[in-house]
N, C-alpha and C positions, 0 to 999 in steps of 0.2 A: 326308264333310262337306265341304260347301263352300268357297270359297276366303273369303266375308266371314267366316265360322265360325271358320274356323283364324286370319285375322287379328285377331279382335277376342280369340281366348282367348290369343293368342299374345300380344299386347298386356297383358291383364289379369297374366297369369304375368309379365312383365316388369316392367311397375308394380308390383307385390307386391316383385319380386327387388333392385328401385331403392330402396324405400322400405324395405325391411328390412336392408339393410348399415350399419354403420357405419365409418367409415373412426375409424383410430385416432389422436384431436388428440395433437400434439408441445406439448405445453402446459411451460413453465416455472417453477416454484417457488423463491419464495425460502428460504433456507436461515435451519433452525431456528438457536435460540441453541445453541451446544454446550453437552453437558453435562460437568461438571466433571471432570475425569481424577485420578484416582486418586493423589496423589503415591509416589515410590517414596521409599526410606531409600539417598542415597550409599553405596557401596561406601568411600568414602575421604572422612568428614567434614572441611570447611574449617576451621578454627581461630581460631575469633571473634576478636576486636579483645580488646583490655584493657577490662574496663568494661561489655561486650557481653555481652546475653544469645542465645545460638543460637536462632532460631528454630522454635517449635512443630510438629512434624508433625504433620498430619491425624488423630487416631484413625478404627480401623477403624469405631466405630460409627460416625464424622460421614461417612466413604466412602460407608459402606452409606445411610446415609440420604441420598447423595447419589442412590446409584443407585437408591433407592427412587422418589427424584422422576423419574429419567428411568424407570422401571420404569410408574408410574402415568401416566407422559405417553404411554409408549408404549399402552398398555392403552387409551387413551380414542382418540389413533389410529386403531387399529386396530378397534374398537369402531365409530365413526363410518364406518368405511370397508366395514365387513361389512352395517350398515346400508345404506349406499349400494349395496352389492353386494345384498340383498335387493329394493332398487327398482330396479336394473339388474334384475333376472333379471326380475321381476314383470312388467317392460316389455319385457320380452322373449317371456315366454311369450303374455305378452296378443297381443305383432304377431303370432306365428305362430297362434294363432286369427283374429286378422281378417285375418291372409292370405289362410288357407282358405277365410274367409267370403265374402273378397270373390270369388275365383277361382269358388265356385259360383255366385254371383249372378252374374257375368260367363257361367256355361254358363246358367242359367236367361233370362237376356236373350238370349241367341242362342235358346236353342229358342224362348222366346217370339216372336221376329220371326221366326222361322220360323215359327209357326205362323199369325203376324198375315198373312205374304204370301199363304198358303195359303189364309186365309180371305178373302182381300180376291180372289184368285182364285177362290175360289167364287161369290162376289158378285156379281163381274163374269160372269163365266158366264153367271150366271141373269139379269142386265139384257139380255146380248147375246140370251140367247133370247127373251126377251120384245119383247126390238127386230125381232125377224125373223119375229113374229106379229104384227106391223103396232102393237105399241105398247098391245094391248088387255088388259086383267087376265086372269085366266081366268075370273072372275063374268058380264064382260060376252062372251066367244065363247061360252059356254055358253048365255047368253038367245038369242043371236042362230041355235043348231042346234037343226034340221028334227029331229032322232033323240031320241027320249026315253032310247034305249039308251045313247046318246052323250051323254045331256047326262050321267045318272045316275051313268055311270063317269068323264067329267069331272068331276063336284061332288066324289068321294074323291079325284079325285087333286088339284085345286081345295083342300081340307083340308090334304091332304099338302103341297102347295107353301106352305100359309101357315104351317104349322105347322113346315116345314125353314125358311121364309123367317125366321122369329121365334127359331129355334135357331141361325143362322146371328148372325143381329143382336147377340144374347145372349152369343154366344160369344167374335163382334168387342169387343166390350163387355169380356167380363169379360181378356181379353187383353189390352185396353189397360189394362187397370188395374192389372193383373200387373206389367204394362211398367214401369208410373210407379210403383207400389210399390219393385217389384226396383231401379229408377234409385233413390229415394231414400235404401234400404235400404245399395246400397253406398255412398253419398254418405254418411252417417254412419259407414260403419267407414271411411272412408280420411278422416274425420276424425278420428276413435280412434286411428286408427294413425298419423297424423302427430304428434296428440298425445304419443302414448306415445313414437315415436322421440326428440323433444324431451324427455321425461323419460329416457329411455336416454343419452341424450348427456350431460346434463346427471349424471346416475347415475355414470357413467362416469369424468366428467371430477374430479369430487368422491373416486372412491374413486383414482384415479391420484395425483390431490396427495394425499390421507392418508397413502397409501400411502408415495410420495416420500418426506415428510417423514418415515416412522416410519424408514425405510432411513438418510435422511442422518442421523438424530441418531443411531439406532445406529452409522454408518461412525463415528463421531468417537472412540467409544471404544475404549481399548487393548484387546489383546487379555486380559490379566487383570477389565480391569472387562467384556467381554463375560462371560466363563465364572464373573463373580461376580451378575453380573445374572440368569443363564440358572440360578443355582444359585438365586436371590433367588424368582424364578420359582418355580421347585419346591418351593420354604419353605412359599409362600405358598399352591399348590395345597395340598399336603399338611395343609395345618393345616385349609383347608378342610376338605379329605377326612375329616380325622379326626373335627372338628367333629361332622360329618353323620353318620358312623358310630356316635359317641358317643349319638348321640338312641336307638341301637338298630332303628333302621328296618331294619337285614340279617334281625334276627328274623321280622318281617313279612313280609320279601318272600320266599314261597317258590313264586310260580307258574312254570310250566312253557312255554316257548316253544308258541308253535304248529308245524305246519308249514312256513307260511308265512315264518313267525320263523323260524324256524331257517334257510332259507335265506335271510332278507335280512343275516341276520346274518355266514352263511358266505362273501357278497359280500361285504359290506363290511368284515370283516378281512381277506376277502385283497386288500385295494386298502393295508394298512398300507404305511407305508413310498413312497409316491405324494406329488410334492409337494401343496400348498396352489396353487389357481390359481382367482382370483374370476372368478365366471364359468362355472367348468368344471364338465361331465359324465363325463366319463371320456373315452376308458379310462386316460387316462396321468396324469392329472390332475384332482383334485375341488375344489369350495368344499363347504361346513359341509352347507348343504341338496342339494347335487349330489349327496354320497355318501349321501344318505340316499333321496332320491328315487330313484335309477339301482339302491338296492340291492333297493326293494321293487319296482322295474320287474323286476328278473331276478325276483323271487317270484310274480310275477304278478299286482302288483297296481297300477293307477298310480297316485300320489297328489299334491299341490298341489309344485310346482317351490322354493317359499320356506317358509324356516322361519316367518315369519307368516302366513302360508296354510293354512302345516302346522298351527300354532297353533288358527287360525280355521275350519278345515274338518272336522278329524279329531276321533273320538270322543276324551274326556278322562276318562283313568282314574286315580283314589288315587295315589298316588308307593310307598304302600306294598302298589299289587296291580300293579305292571309286571312286565314279564315280557320277557325275551330277545327283542328286534325292534322292543320300543315305544321311541319317540322321547321323549328330553327337550330339553324346548327351555330357553334358561337367557336369565336378564337380563329386566328388567319390559317391554323393546320386543319383546321374542321373537327379537331379532338372531341368536341361535345354535343349532344342535340338534345333537344328538349319538344313536344308538342303544344303548341300553343292550343288554351283551351276558352281563348277570351278574354274579355274586359284587361286586357292589358296583362296576362297570366300565363304562366304555362305550369305544367306538369312534369318532373324531370327526377333520376335518378342522380344525385350530384356528385358524390364521392363515396369511398369507404369511409364509414364511421357514421355514414346517414342514410336516413330513411329515404324512400321515395315520396315525393313534398310536391307542394305548390310552390311557386314565388313569381317575381317580378320577370316578366320578357325583356324586359332591359338590363337585366340587372348583371348581367356578363357582357362582353362584347361580341354581338351579332354579325357575323358573316353574310348572313343572306337564306332566305326561306325554298324550304322546296315542299313540292305538292306530291305525296304518293298516287292520289286520283285525278288526276289533272286528265 
């Protein structure tokens, strides 16, 4: 490989690396309004003054109502973070493909330049040969020949030479056209890569903002309020799951997992307890679609990286026909995905602050089911 080729390939790879690496921006966010704390009953109540009425303490129902408002706010923040995470992951996946395409185009450009140089050398050699024979074309030299056999032999060589010259010109033209097209394609991929970089950076900023606000909101809760909030979350999930089971759906779901589906379930359930981290694909942490895509990758089938693309690209199956290994897509915007493991349960990476866990398949609004190995 020549120095020029090595230089171009190195430059192409360096460019790809440079544009696909995002620095982690340090962003400060305004603190959300604190959630109301649950008042506690004092151990030694003060004695009211004469004629004054002791202040009424908020009831448990009022406190739960306040915490329900906090729970709804947290759900909204984490949902928005999930949507932004999907955008980030999509931009990352696209960047990887575009980077690989730019590298391949760089290789083609190098090969095309080498071929063009070779063809130009051949054309130059032909021109020099003609100059050495006095600049006369083959036809003219044949007409001046006194030897008929030489004339006939030369005529054949002349026709061969003409064909070779035409072929050489044709190759030169095609090679130049190819190089021009490769250059245009590389420029287009570069533009897409730059657009994707901006999309990725904007998504990262939004993710960090939403998570930061959620964490600040939770940090303002007292210990017992946090415990009660978690209990309210479990109750909401259980209520939704019970309503889903009450439809009799489990009586209809009786499909067995495929061999690949079993392998995907085995991988996903082995990750239980690992933390949710947005954009993560393992091995130590996952986001929701990172878990499902890696699980199916381990089973030998590559699927789209994001929950939205999994919903768009993978074959849909009716909920009553789902089997272990199938992916359940949640919410109207396909912002969450989990893997069905059977008996009405899923394994998923819920959200920041949580770990990969088992849950009820009906604990969230189901958009539909997709099957990677349909």
